[in-house]
All heavy atoms as an XYZ file, in Angstrom:
694
protein
N      -8.113    -14.178     -4.395
C      -8.867    -13.067     -4.922
C      -8.521    -12.912     -6.404
O      -7.379    -13.067     -6.790
C      -8.523    -11.789     -4.153
C      -9.293    -10.588     -4.637
S      -8.939     -9.088     -3.702
C      -9.975     -9.345     -2.294
N      -9.510    -12.576     -7.182
C      -9.312    -12.431     -8.617
C      -8.565    -11.139     -8.943
O      -8.459    -10.239     -8.115
C     -10.644    -12.471     -9.343
C     -11.297    -13.839     -9.226
C     -12.522    -13.933    -10.082
C     -13.096    -15.325     -9.867
N     -13.952    -15.735    -10.928
N      -8.090    -11.083    -10.175
C      -7.210    -10.021    -10.641
C      -7.800     -8.611    -10.495
O      -7.192     -7.741     -9.875
C      -6.872    -10.313    -12.103
C      -5.934     -9.370    -12.758
C      -5.668     -9.846    -14.182
C      -4.746     -8.929    -14.913
N      -4.442     -9.407    -16.264
N      -8.960     -8.370    -11.070
C      -9.497     -7.010    -11.080
C     -10.113     -6.568     -9.754
O      -9.987     -5.388     -9.402
C     -10.436     -6.813    -12.272
C      -9.641     -6.852    -13.561
C      -9.729     -7.933    -14.419
C      -8.764     -5.823    -13.874
C      -8.969     -7.984    -15.583
C      -8.005     -5.859    -15.030
C      -8.107     -6.940    -15.881
O      -7.346     -6.984    -17.017
N     -10.734     -7.438     -8.994
C     -11.133     -7.006     -7.641
C      -9.920     -6.632     -6.781
O      -9.985     -5.703     -5.978
C     -11.865     -8.221     -7.073
C     -12.395     -8.923     -8.262
C     -11.347     -8.735     -9.332
N      -8.797     -7.329     -6.992
C      -7.583     -6.996     -6.252
C      -7.045     -5.632     -6.695
O      -6.536     -4.870     -5.874
C      -6.514     -8.071     -6.457
C      -5.347     -7.941     -5.499
C      -4.330     -9.034     -5.688
C      -4.738    -10.280     -4.965
N      -3.662    -11.284     -4.901
N      -7.194     -5.307     -7.973
C      -6.794     -3.976     -8.453
C      -7.651     -2.904     -7.792
O      -7.130     -1.891     -7.308
C      -6.908     -3.882     -9.977
C      -6.675     -2.493    -10.578
C      -5.277     -1.977    -10.255
C      -6.921     -2.521    -12.080
N      -8.955     -3.118     -7.762
C      -9.857     -2.154     -7.123
C      -9.501     -1.964     -5.652
O      -9.443     -0.840     -5.149
C     -11.310     -2.601     -7.281
C     -12.278     -1.686     -6.600
C     -12.591     -0.445     -7.149
C     -12.861     -2.050     -5.394
C     -13.470      0.412     -6.503
C     -13.744     -1.204     -4.749
C     -14.046      0.032     -5.300
N      -9.256     -3.061     -4.953
C      -8.881     -2.984     -3.542
C      -7.549     -2.260     -3.371
O      -7.384     -1.454     -2.454
C      -8.818     -4.386     -2.937
C      -8.513     -4.473     -1.446
C      -9.545     -3.704     -0.627
C      -8.452     -5.922     -1.005
N      -6.600     -2.518     -4.261
C      -5.304     -1.843     -4.200
C      -5.459     -0.338     -4.389
O      -4.843      0.454     -3.677
C      -4.361     -2.406     -5.265
O      -4.039     -3.741     -4.981
N      -6.291      0.065     -5.337
C      -6.547      1.487     -5.552
C      -7.214      2.113     -4.326
O      -6.873      3.231     -3.921
C      -7.414      1.685     -6.794
C      -6.744      1.362     -8.131
C      -7.780      1.316     -9.242
C      -5.651      2.362     -8.444
N      -8.140      1.392     -3.737
C      -8.824      1.870     -2.543
C      -7.853      2.027     -1.365
O      -7.880      3.031     -0.648
C      -9.962      0.920     -2.176
C     -10.794      1.297     -0.971
C     -11.598      2.558     -1.246
C     -11.736      0.150     -0.617
N      -6.978      1.059     -1.186
C      -6.011      1.119     -0.088
C      -5.005      2.252     -0.299
O      -4.614      2.920      0.665
C      -5.305     -0.226      0.070
C      -6.203     -1.344      0.602
C      -5.536     -2.702      0.430
C      -6.558     -1.111      2.054
N      -4.588      2.470     -1.543
C      -3.716      3.614     -1.819
C      -4.436      4.922     -1.524
O      -3.840      5.856     -0.974
C      -3.239      3.595     -3.283
C      -2.123      2.589     -3.519
O      -1.361      2.311     -2.569
O      -2.010      2.092     -4.646
N      -5.705      5.000     -1.865
C      -6.496      6.207     -1.575
C      -6.599      6.438     -0.071
O      -6.545      7.585      0.393
C      -7.883      6.091     -2.195
N      -6.713      5.371      0.695
C      -6.762      5.512      2.153
C      -5.443      6.089      2.669
O      -5.433      6.869      3.622
C      -7.054      4.169      2.809
C      -8.483      3.726      2.629
S      -8.824      2.093      3.316
C      -8.526      2.372      5.039
N      -4.340      5.712      2.043
C      -3.044      6.264      2.428
C      -2.934      7.749      2.135
O      -2.206      8.474      2.812
N      -3.664      8.222      1.118
C      -3.640      9.641      0.763
C      -4.460     10.491      1.725
O      -4.328     11.715      1.719
C      -4.189      9.863     -0.646
C      -3.401      9.192     -1.749
C      -4.042      8.711     -2.879
C      -2.028      9.038     -1.669
C      -3.331      8.096     -3.893
C      -1.316      8.422     -2.671
C      -1.969      7.956     -3.789
O      -1.265      7.350     -4.783
N      -5.296      9.889      2.526
C      -6.161     10.649      3.429
C      -5.380     11.529      4.396
O      -5.888     12.552      4.844
C      -7.082      9.714      4.210
C      -8.210      9.076      3.409
C      -8.994      8.122      4.287
C      -9.122     10.132      2.828
N      -4.151     11.162      4.697
C      -3.370     11.972      5.629
C      -3.057     13.352      5.055
O      -2.791     14.292      5.794
C      -2.075     11.256      6.019
O      -1.238     11.107      4.892
N      -3.089     13.485      3.729
C      -2.882     14.799      3.126
C      -4.143     15.651      3.201
O      -4.066     16.873      3.189
C      -2.474     14.666      1.648
C      -1.068     14.198      1.472
C      -0.801     13.014      0.818
C      -0.012     14.953      1.940
C       0.491     12.585      0.644
C       1.294     14.528      1.765
C       1.551     13.336      1.113
N      -5.283     15.032      3.267
C      -6.554     15.752      3.270
C      -6.853     16.365      4.635
O      -7.421     17.445      4.727
C      -7.697     14.811      2.830
C      -7.478     14.387      1.381
C      -9.049     15.472      2.983
C      -8.431     13.307      0.914
N      -6.469     15.677      5.682
C      -6.779     16.120      7.039
C      -5.541     16.785      7.654
O      -4.652     16.094      8.145
C      -7.233     14.928      7.911
C      -8.362     14.165      7.236
C      -7.643     15.409      9.289
C      -8.665     12.830      7.867
N      -5.457     18.118      7.594
C      -4.279     18.799      8.151
C      -4.188     18.613      9.669
O      -5.187     18.572     10.357
C      -4.510     20.273      7.808
C      -5.735     20.359      6.993
C      -6.430     19.041      7.045
N      -2.977     18.495     10.133
C      -2.760     18.382     11.575
C      -2.745     16.958     12.084
O      -1.806     16.559     12.744
N      -3.759     16.195     11.780
C      -3.798     14.821     12.281
C      -3.327     13.819     11.232
O      -3.288     12.624     11.480
C      -5.205     14.427     12.787
C      -6.228     14.427     11.656
C      -5.643     15.315     13.912
C      -7.517     13.758     12.049
N      -2.960     14.320     10.068
C      -2.544     13.452      8.972
C      -1.351     12.583      9.310
O      -1.361     11.379      9.103
N      -0.308     13.204      9.818
C       0.891     12.432     10.142
C       0.650     11.501     11.328
O       1.247     10.437     11.407
C       2.072     13.365     10.406
C       2.532     14.120      9.167
C       2.861     13.212      7.993
O       3.469     12.138      8.196
O       2.504     13.570      6.858
N      -0.223     11.882     12.250
C      -0.570     10.989     13.354
C      -1.289      9.748     12.832
O      -1.062      8.638     13.299
C      -1.448     11.711     14.383
C      -1.952     10.797     15.453
C      -1.100     10.329     16.440
C      -3.270     10.380     15.462
C      -1.559      9.465     17.430
C      -3.744      9.511     16.449
C      -2.883      9.064     17.432
N      -2.142      9.938     11.837
C      -2.858      8.789     11.269
C      -1.901      7.823     10.584
O      -2.166      6.622     10.528
C      -3.943      9.255     10.296
O      -3.364      9.824      9.131
N      -0.777      8.334     10.078
C       0.217      7.457      9.455
C       0.837      6.496     10.462
O       1.241      5.392     10.100
C       1.311      8.280      8.779
C       0.850      8.885      7.469
O      -0.192      8.438      6.946
O       1.538      9.796      6.964
N       0.921      6.915     11.718
C       1.465      6.042     12.760
C       0.587      4.803     12.910
O       1.078      3.695     13.129
C       1.579      6.806     14.101
C       1.942      5.879     15.240
C       2.573      7.940     13.981
N      -0.697      4.978     12.758
C      -1.638      3.862     12.847
C      -1.700      3.104     11.526
O      -1.716      1.880     11.494
C      -3.036      4.380     13.248
C      -2.967      5.007     14.629
C      -4.072      3.266     13.190
C      -4.171      5.810     15.018
N      -1.725      3.844     10.417
C      -1.920      3.230      9.105
C      -0.679      2.470      8.623
O      -0.811      1.453      7.938
C      -2.322      4.291      8.081
C      -2.460      3.763      6.697
C      -1.713      4.098      5.626
C      -3.396      2.784      6.220
N      -2.119      3.409      4.507
C      -3.160      2.586      4.866
C      -4.412      2.046      6.828
C      -3.886      1.696      4.086
C      -5.136      1.160      6.058
C      -4.877      0.998      4.713
N       0.530      2.906      8.961
C       1.760      2.289      8.450
C       1.851      0.790      8.764
O       2.029     -0.012      7.841
C       2.983      3.045      8.954
N       1.735      0.359     10.011
C       1.832     -1.088     10.259
C       0.645     -1.858      9.672
O       0.802     -2.986      9.190
C       1.865     -1.209     11.783
C       1.438      0.099     12.306
C       1.649      1.117     11.249
N      -0.520     -1.238      9.697
C      -1.706     -1.891      9.131
C      -1.535     -2.064      7.623
O      -1.874     -3.112      7.069
C      -2.944     -1.053      9.461
C      -4.240     -1.742      9.191
C      -4.557     -2.932      9.818
C      -5.141     -1.196      8.302
C      -5.757     -3.574      9.560
C      -6.343     -1.825      8.039
C      -6.654     -3.016      8.667
N      -0.982     -1.061      6.970
C      -0.733     -1.117      5.531
C       0.236     -2.242      5.180
O       0.015     -3.001      4.237
C      -0.173      0.230      5.071
O       0.235      0.196      3.739
N       1.308     -2.341      5.939
C       2.277     -3.422      5.709
C       1.657     -4.788      5.907
O       1.904     -5.718      5.127
N       0.839     -4.926      6.943
C       0.168     -6.198      7.213
C      -0.786     -6.574      6.078
O      -0.798     -7.711      5.610
C      -0.584     -6.114      8.541
C      -1.384     -7.341      8.855
C      -0.759     -8.491      9.287
C      -2.764     -7.338      8.702
C      -1.498     -9.633      9.573
C      -3.505     -8.464      8.979
C      -2.872     -9.621      9.420
N      -1.578     -5.612      5.630
C      -2.527     -5.880      4.543
C      -1.788     -6.285      3.275
O      -2.214     -7.198      2.565
C      -3.419     -4.645      4.278
C      -4.350     -4.411      5.460
C      -4.238     -4.825      3.011
C      -5.111     -3.105      5.386
N      -0.663     -5.623      3.001
C       0.107     -5.949      1.799
C       0.571     -7.403      1.826
O       0.483     -8.109      0.815
C       1.308     -5.013      1.673
C       2.133     -5.228      0.430
S       1.345     -4.709     -1.092
C       1.712     -2.971     -1.058
N       1.036     -7.875      2.977
C       1.506     -9.260      3.059
C       0.363    -10.260      2.907
O       0.584    -11.375      2.437
C       2.244     -9.529      4.386
O       1.358     -9.305      5.476
C       3.477     -8.662      4.510
N      -0.832     -9.877      3.306
C      -1.981    -10.775      3.164
C      -2.555    -10.740      1.745
O      -3.051    -11.737      1.246
C      -3.081    -10.424      4.174
C      -2.661    -10.610      5.602
C      -2.209    -12.028      5.846
C      -1.701    -12.216      7.253
N      -1.052    -13.505      7.441
N      -2.480     -9.584      1.103
C      -3.033     -9.421     -0.238
C      -2.133    -10.054     -1.293
O      -2.617    -10.646     -2.260
C      -3.221     -7.929     -0.518
C      -4.123     -7.510     -1.661
C      -5.522     -8.105     -1.508
C      -4.204     -6.002     -1.728
N      -0.830     -9.936     -1.116
C       0.145    -10.485     -2.064
C       1.036    -11.460     -1.308
O       1.830    -11.064     -0.463
C       0.964     -9.363     -2.700
C       0.103     -8.417     -3.486
C      -0.317     -7.208     -2.944
C      -0.316     -8.740     -4.768
C      -1.122     -6.343     -3.666
C      -1.120     -7.883     -5.495
C      -1.520     -6.681     -4.932
O      -2.321     -5.837     -5.649
N       0.912    -12.709     -1.620
C       1.595    -13.776     -0.884
C       3.053    -13.927     -1.310
O       3.486    -13.402     -2.323
C       0.864    -15.106     -1.114
C      -0.583    -15.106     -0.697
C      -0.736    -14.992      0.786
C      -2.193    -15.070      1.167
N      -2.412    -14.772      2.540
N       3.786    -14.698     -0.531
C       5.150    -15.068     -0.868
C       6.180    -14.013     -0.497
O       5.902    -13.049      0.209
N       7.379    -14.241     -1.026
C       8.501    -13.363     -0.739
C       8.242    -11.941     -1.240
O       8.544    -10.966     -0.550
C       9.763    -13.928     -1.388
C      11.011    -13.161     -1.077
C      12.220    -13.830     -1.712
C      13.486    -13.044     -1.433
N      14.651    -13.681     -2.072
N       7.671    -11.822     -2.426
C       7.378    -10.500     -2.988
C       6.387     -9.742     -2.104
O       6.526     -8.536     -1.902
C       6.839    -10.625     -4.404
N       5.397    -10.428     -1.561
C       4.427     -9.802     -0.671
C       5.055     -9.326      0.627
O       4.697     -8.263      1.147
N       5.990    -10.105      1.147
C       6.678     -9.704      2.382
C       7.552     -8.478      2.152
O       7.569     -7.552      2.967
C       7.523    -10.859      2.916
C       6.690    -12.000      3.456
C       7.552    -13.144      3.911
C       6.675    -14.313      4.337
N       7.468    -15.486      4.691
N       8.269     -8.474      1.033
C       9.095     -7.316      0.706
C       8.213     -6.088      0.491
O       8.510     -4.995      0.985
C       9.968     -7.602     -0.536
C      11.011     -8.679     -0.196
C      10.642     -6.332     -1.045
C      11.750     -9.225     -1.389
N       7.120     -6.263     -0.234
C       6.192     -5.157     -0.476
C       5.568     -4.672      0.825
O       5.301     -3.479      0.985
C       5.111     -5.581     -1.460
N       5.334     -5.579      1.775
C       4.800     -5.193      3.074
C       5.747     -4.274      3.828
O       5.326     -3.281      4.426
N       7.027     -4.584      3.780
C       8.030     -3.732      4.424
C       8.088     -2.373      3.725
O       8.129     -1.323      4.374
C       9.422     -4.416      4.422
C      10.507     -3.458      4.873
C       9.406     -5.654      5.297
N       8.068     -2.403      2.393
C       8.100     -1.161      1.637
C       6.857     -0.318      1.938
O       6.948      0.903      2.122
C       8.242     -1.444      0.128
C       9.627     -2.024     -0.150
C       8.004     -0.180     -0.698
C       9.814     -2.557     -1.550
N       5.684     -0.958      1.988
C       4.446     -0.232      2.299
C       4.519      0.395      3.689
O       4.099      1.544      3.886
C       3.247     -1.166      2.206
N       5.053     -0.342      4.643
C       5.203      0.196      5.998
C       6.109      1.422      5.992
O       5.767      2.467      6.555
C       5.764     -0.869      6.941
C       6.143     -0.316      8.284
C       5.167     -0.049      9.228
C       7.462     -0.043      8.594
C       5.499      0.479     10.463
C       7.807      0.482      9.823
C       6.825      0.742     10.765
N       7.271      1.299      5.361
C       8.223      2.407      5.332
C       7.671      3.615      4.583
O       7.859      4.759      5.003
C       9.545      1.953      4.705
C      10.329      0.921      5.508
C      11.534      0.434      4.709
C      10.760      1.488      6.850
N       6.987      3.343      3.481
C       6.414      4.432      2.679
C       5.386      5.220      3.472
O       5.325      6.438      3.385
C       5.786      3.838      1.409
C       5.131      4.835      0.503
C       3.632      4.813      0.598
O       3.057      3.739      0.843
O       3.028      5.883      0.435
N       4.593      4.552      4.263
C       3.592      5.236      5.086
C       4.215      5.859      6.332
O       3.719      6.863      6.834
C       2.479      4.280      5.498
C       1.598      3.836      4.358
C       0.783      4.962      3.754
O       0.569      5.997      4.418
O       0.373      4.814      2.598
N       5.289      5.294      6.840
C       5.911      5.793      8.066
C       6.703      7.073      7.831
O       6.749      7.936      8.710
C       6.822      4.725      8.665
N       7.324      7.215      6.661
C       8.112      8.417      6.376
C       7.208      9.541      5.909
O       6.330      9.331      5.070
C       9.190      8.132      5.328
C      10.321      7.297      5.839
C      10.599      6.076      5.256
C      11.103      7.713      6.901
C      11.640      5.283      5.717
C      12.148      6.927      7.371
C      12.417      5.715      6.780
N       7.440     10.734      6.427
C       6.608     11.877      6.022
C       6.752     12.195      4.530
O       7.819     12.037      3.957
C       7.137     13.036      6.861
C       8.035     12.449      7.881
C       8.435     11.096      7.423
N       5.664     12.620      3.941
C       5.585     13.095      2.559
C       5.847     12.024      1.498
O       6.026     12.348      0.339
C       6.520     14.293      2.336
C       6.298     15.390      3.319
C       7.256     15.686      4.281
C       5.117     16.114      3.313
C       7.058     16.698      5.204
C       4.898     17.128      4.234
C       5.871     17.413      5.180
N       5.899     10.768      1.878
C       6.075      9.705      0.885
C       4.750      8.996      0.603
O       4.724      8.004     -0.120
C       7.126      8.696      1.355
O       6.702      8.062      2.541
N       3.670      9.530      1.146
C       2.352      8.905      0.985
C       1.841      8.941     -0.452
O       0.897      8.246     -0.774
C       1.315      9.600      1.872
C       1.595      9.382      3.337
O       2.419      8.532      3.661
O       0.968     10.076      4.154
N       2.450      9.745     -1.276
C       1.965      9.875     -2.654
C       2.329      8.664     -3.515
O       1.814      8.517     -4.613
C       2.477     11.167     -3.322
C       1.942     12.384     -2.595
C       3.988     11.190     -3.377
N       3.180      7.801     -3.024
C       3.583      6.614     -3.779
C       2.469      5.569     -3.676
O       2.118      5.137     -2.575
C       4.908      6.038     -3.242
C       6.006      7.096     -3.316
C       5.307      4.784     -4.013
C       7.263      6.732     -2.567
N       1.897      5.148     -4.813
C       0.803      4.158     -4.777
C       1.342      2.725     -4.658
O       1.328      1.949     -5.605
C       0.099      4.391     -6.119
C       1.200      4.842     -7.021
C       2.131      5.656     -6.153
N       1.795      2.371     -3.485
C       2.478      1.102     -3.242
C       1.635     -0.113     -3.616
O       2.134     -1.048     -4.247
C       2.892      1.009     -1.758
O       3.479      2.233     -1.363
C       3.868     -0.120     -1.544
N       0.375     -0.127     -3.233
C      -0.482     -1.273     -3.525
C      -0.690     -1.433     -5.034
O      -0.660     -2.543     -5.552
C      -1.844     -1.136     -2.826
C      -1.775     -1.399     -1.348
C      -1.602     -0.362     -0.453
C      -1.886     -2.684     -0.852
C      -1.535     -0.592      0.901
C      -1.815     -2.941      0.508
C      -1.637     -1.889      1.395
N      -0.897     -0.326     -5.726
C      -1.110     -0.376     -7.168
C       0.166     -0.796     -7.889
O       0.111     -1.578     -8.847
C      -1.595      0.995     -7.688
O      -2.759      1.368     -6.942
C      -1.935      0.929     -9.156
N       1.297     -0.321     -7.428
C       2.573     -0.734     -8.020
C       2.769     -2.236     -7.845
O       3.220     -2.931     -8.767
C       3.746      0.063     -7.413
C       3.663      1.526     -7.864
C       5.083     -0.549     -7.795
C       4.643      2.445     -7.150
N       2.420     -2.754     -6.680
C       2.544     -4.199     -6.450
C       1.601     -4.978     -7.353
O       1.955     -6.046     -7.851
C       2.287     -4.518     -4.971
C       2.525     -5.959     -4.622
S       4.210     -6.471     -4.964
C       4.106     -8.194     -4.542
N       0.403     -4.462     -7.592
C      -0.529     -5.121     -8.506
C       0.065     -5.153     -9.913
O       0.013     -6.185    -10.587
C      -1.881     -4.407     -8.522
C      -2.894     -5.120     -9.351
C      -3.763     -6.085     -8.927
C      -3.143     -4.965    -10.757
N      -4.531     -6.526     -9.978
C      -4.160     -5.851    -11.114
C      -2.589     -4.151    -11.736
C      -4.647     -5.960    -12.407
C      -3.069     -4.261    -13.033
C      -4.087     -5.150    -13.363
N       0.635     -4.035    -10.357
C       1.253     -3.975    -11.688
C       2.416     -4.961    -11.768
O       2.566     -5.678    -12.764
C       1.718     -2.534    -11.996
C       0.508     -1.633    -12.196
C       2.634     -2.499    -13.223
C       0.834     -0.148    -12.236
N       3.221     -5.018    -10.720
C       4.329     -5.964    -10.698
C       3.820     -7.407    -10.789
O       4.330     -8.208    -11.566
C       5.175     -5.783     -9.428
C       6.183     -6.884     -9.240
C       7.335     -6.910    -10.006
C       5.968     -7.913     -8.331
C       8.252     -7.939     -9.859
C       6.877     -8.934     -8.171
C       8.024     -8.949     -8.947
O       8.925     -9.976     -8.805
N       2.805     -7.716    -10.003
C       2.295     -9.089     -9.934
C       1.615     -9.529    -11.224
O       1.846    -10.639    -11.696
C       1.296     -9.222     -8.757
O       1.961     -8.868     -7.554
C       0.756    -10.636     -8.650
N       0.770     -8.685    -11.794
C      -0.066     -9.111    -12.915
C       0.422     -8.671    -14.290
O      -0.071     -9.179    -15.300
C      -1.509     -8.627    -12.701
C      -2.152     -9.364    -11.576
C      -2.325     -8.760    -10.338
C      -2.573    -10.684    -11.726
C      -2.919     -9.443     -9.283
C      -3.151    -11.375    -10.679
C      -3.315    -10.747     -9.462
O      -3.888    -11.429     -8.433
N       1.372     -7.753    -14.359
C       1.854     -7.315    -15.666
C       3.342     -7.624    -15.847
O       3.722     -8.319    -16.778
C       1.582     -5.802    -15.879
C       0.072     -5.566    -15.882
C       2.210     -5.312    -17.186
C      -0.340     -4.120    -15.935
N       4.168     -7.159    -14.931
C       5.621     -7.328    -15.088
C       6.041     -8.780    -14.840
O       6.766     -9.358    -15.642
C       6.380     -6.374    -14.135
C       6.086     -4.930    -14.530
C       7.863     -6.656    -14.135
C       6.617     -3.897    -13.564
N       5.604     -9.357    -13.747
C       6.003    -10.712    -13.373
C       5.464    -11.763    -14.330
O       6.082    -12.798    -14.540
C       5.530    -11.003    -11.944
C       6.099    -12.245    -11.340
C       5.642    -12.344     -9.896
C       6.052    -13.666     -9.293
N       5.551    -13.811     -7.936
N       4.327    -11.528    -14.934
C       3.692    -12.493    -15.839
C       4.430    -12.647    -17.155
O       4.274    -13.631    -17.843
C       2.249    -12.086    -16.124
C       1.355    -12.111    -14.917
C       1.023    -13.502    -14.514
N       0.127    -13.474    -13.374
C       0.022    -14.458    -12.512
N       0.731    -15.532    -12.628
N      -0.818    -14.364    -11.501
N       5.222    -11.642    -17.526
C       5.932    -11.693    -18.821
C       7.096    -12.639    -18.794
O       7.711    -12.950    -17.894
C       6.380    -10.303    -19.235
C       5.222     -9.428    -19.597
C       5.710     -8.098    -20.070
C       4.516     -7.242    -20.449
N       4.883     -5.955    -20.972
């Protein structure tokens, strides 16, 4: 996948993680479903060792309450295309 479509997808996936704050009551229940799916998507979107580590971090970030505000996918995109490239 190219650089900027991956950024758009990362922003979209982070926004999906924020949905648990919008829906009171069922928000934390949705994290139970979204957490493993988020980790899986991260490993497929970003390959290699960094993708696997980010997948675990994405899972944990979604699994713990009130940590959904961390834009894990976008941070990984910044790491991959800006920090790592230097």
